[in-house]
C-alpha positions in Angstrom: 1.3 -9.4 15.6 1.6 -9.9 11.5 2.4 -6.8 9.5 2.6 -7.1 6.2 4.6 -4.1 3.4 3.6 -3.9 0.2 6.5 -1.9 -1.1 4.7 -0.6 -4.8 8.1 1.2 -5.8 10.1 -0.1 -8.8 13.2 1.4 -6.8 13.5 -1.1 -4.3 16.5 1.7 -2.4 14.5 4.8 -3.2 13.0 7.2 -1.2 10.0 4.9 -0.5 11.4 2.1 -0.2 14.0 3.4 2.2 10.9 5.6 4.2 8.7 2.2 4.4 12.3 0.7 5.8 11.4 3.3 8.8 8.4 2.3 9.3 9.5 -1.4 9.3 11.8 -1.1 11.9 9.6 0.9 14.0 7.5 -2.2 13.4 9.6 -4.9 13.7 10.6 -4.3 17.5 6.7 -5.6 18.7 5.6 -7.1 15.7 6.6 -10.2 12.6 7.0 -8.2 10.4 7.2 -8.9 5.7 8.1 -7.3 2.9 6.9 -7.6 -0.5 8.4 -5.7 -3.8 5.7 -5.9 -5.9 7.5 -4.9 -9.1 9.2 -8.3 -8.6 5.8 -10.1 -8.8 4.5 -11.6 -12.1 1.4 -11.4 -12.4 -1.4 -11.1 -14.6 -3.1 -8.0 -16.0 -7.2 -8.0 -14.1 -9.2 -9.2 -16.8 -12.6 -7.9 -15.1 -14.8 -10.4 -15.5 -15.9 -10.1 -11.8 -15.3 -14.0 -11.6 -13.9 -13.5 -8.2 -16.8 -11.5 -6.1 -19.0 -15.2 -6.8 -16.3 -18.0 -5.9 -14.3 -15.2 -3.8 -10.9 -15.4 -5.0 -9.5 -14.8 -8.7 -10.2 -17.5 -11.6 -6.6 -16.4 -13.4 -4.4 -19.3 -13.5 -2.4 -19.3 -10.5 0.3 -16.3 -9.7 2.2 -14.1 -7.5 -1.5 -12.2 -7.0 -2.9 -15.1 -5.5 -0.1 -15.7 -2.7 -0.1 -11.9 -1.8 -3.9 -12.0 -1.9 -3.1 -14.8 0.6 -0.7 -12.5 2.7 -3.3 -9.5 3.1 -5.7 -11.7 4.7 -3.2 -12.7 6.7 -1.6 -10.4 8.0 -3.0 -8.0 10.8 -2.0 -5.0 9.4 -0.7 -3.6 6.5 2.6 -0.4 5.3 2.0 0.2 2.1 4.1 2.7 -0.3 3.9 4.3 -3.8 5.5 6.6 -5.6 3.1 9.1 -7.1 2.6 8.9 -10.8 0.9 11.1 -12.5 -1.5 11.6 -9.4 -2.0 8.3 -8.2 -0.4 5.1 -7.2 1.9 2.9 -9.1 0.8 1.1 -12.1 1.9 -2.9 -10.1 0.7 -1.9 -6.9 -3.1 -0.5 -8.6 -3.1 -4.1 -10.5 -2.3 -6.2 -7.2 -4.9 -4.1 -5.6 -7.2 -5.0 -8.6 -6.3 -9.0 -8.7 -7.3 -9.2 -4.9 -10.5 -7.3 -4.7 -11.3 -10.3 -2.5 -8.6 -9.7 0.2 -9.6 -6.3 1.0 -13.7 -6.7 0.7 -16.4 -9.7 0.8 -19.4 -9.1 -0.2 -22.9 -9.9 1.4 -26.0 -12.0 0.3 -27.5 -8.7 -0.7 -23.5 -7.7 -3.2 -22.3 -5.1 -0.9 -18.8 -5.2 -0.2 -18.6 -5.8 3.5 -14.8 -5.2 5.2 -12.2 -7.5 5.9 -9.5 -5.9 7.9 -12.2 -3.8 9.9 -10.4 -2.2 12.4 -6.6 -3.8 11.9 -4.0 -0.7 11.1 -2.7 1.2 8.0 0.1 3.1 7.3 1.2 4.9 3.9 3.9 5.9 2.5 4.4 8.0 -0.6 6.7 10.3 -2.6 6.7 12.8 -5.2 8.9 15.0 -7.9 6.3 18.3 -7.1 8.3 20.2 -5.1 7.0 22.1 -1.9 5.2 25.0 -2.1 3.8 23.5 -6.1 3.2 20.0 -4.2 0.3 22.2 -2.2 -0.8 24.0 -5.4 0.0 20.8 -7.9 -0.8 17.7 -5.6 0.3 14.9 -7.1 1.4 13.1 -3.4 -2.6 13.3 -2.4 -4.2 11.3 -5.0 -1.1 9.0 -4.6 -1.9 8.2 -1.2 -6.6 9.2 -2.2 -6.5 6.3 -3.6 -4.8 3.8 -1.2 -6.2 5.6 1.2 -9.3 5.0 -0.7 -8.8 0.6 -0.9 -7.6 0.8 2.2 -10.9 2.6 3.9 -12.9 0.1 2.1 -11.7 -3.1 3.5 -11.8 -1.1 6.8 -7.9 -0.3 8.0 -8.0 2.3 10.0 -4.8 4.4 9.2 -2.6 5.8 11.6 -0.9 7.8 9.4 1.0 8.7 6.4 4.4 9.9 5.3 4.5 12.1 2.5 8.6 13.3 1.1 7.8 15.6 -1.9 10.4 17.9 -4.2 11.7 14.2 -5.3 13.3 15.4 -7.8 15.3 19.0 -6.4 15.7 17.1 -3.0 16.8 13.9 -3.6 17.3 11.3 0.1 15.6 11.4 3.1 15.6 13.9 5.9 16.5 11.7 9.7 13.3 13.9 10.3 11.1 12.7 7.5 13.2 8.9 8.5 11.5 9.0 13.0 8.3 10.0 11.7 7.8 6.6 9.6 9.5 5.0 12.4 7.1 6.6 14.8 3.9 5.4 12.7 5.5 1.9 12.4 6.5 1.5 16.9 2.3 2.5 16.5 1.2 -0.2 14.8 
């Protein structure tokens, strides 16, 4: 099975990337895994022309968003990671999703979206600086997870789990317990 990892963090060795690597390691035991650092991509912003809905692909000049869109369509499972930015996913991950609506859904004749990845598995990884227990009262990471879950859910993915690390500012690094939890999710793909 082809598993695609989308690292939506600008920090290639940060908390999100560390957790994503653990999920990917768990998946790599039985599957082919490809890693993409979203912040290394060259992408034009979406212009909301809606032409992708008519022709089935983005009409902007070819760039990395087109390449990743093809990889998303071909992948049989997805692992998505993002830091929490103002209660949401990172800006470039959102841009990648915006540019690849048709990699996630197709439209029926009625104009209603239909999922392209019905039943495929996905894992979500996130981190935020809000310390525990404030992370429960001001659930910043929940907003990021909810935003990614919305995209994946509409696409038909079955979210088999998520790994979230709160309080990264006060308690940097990732515990071995969380690494083991992430690796276990990868093994379940």
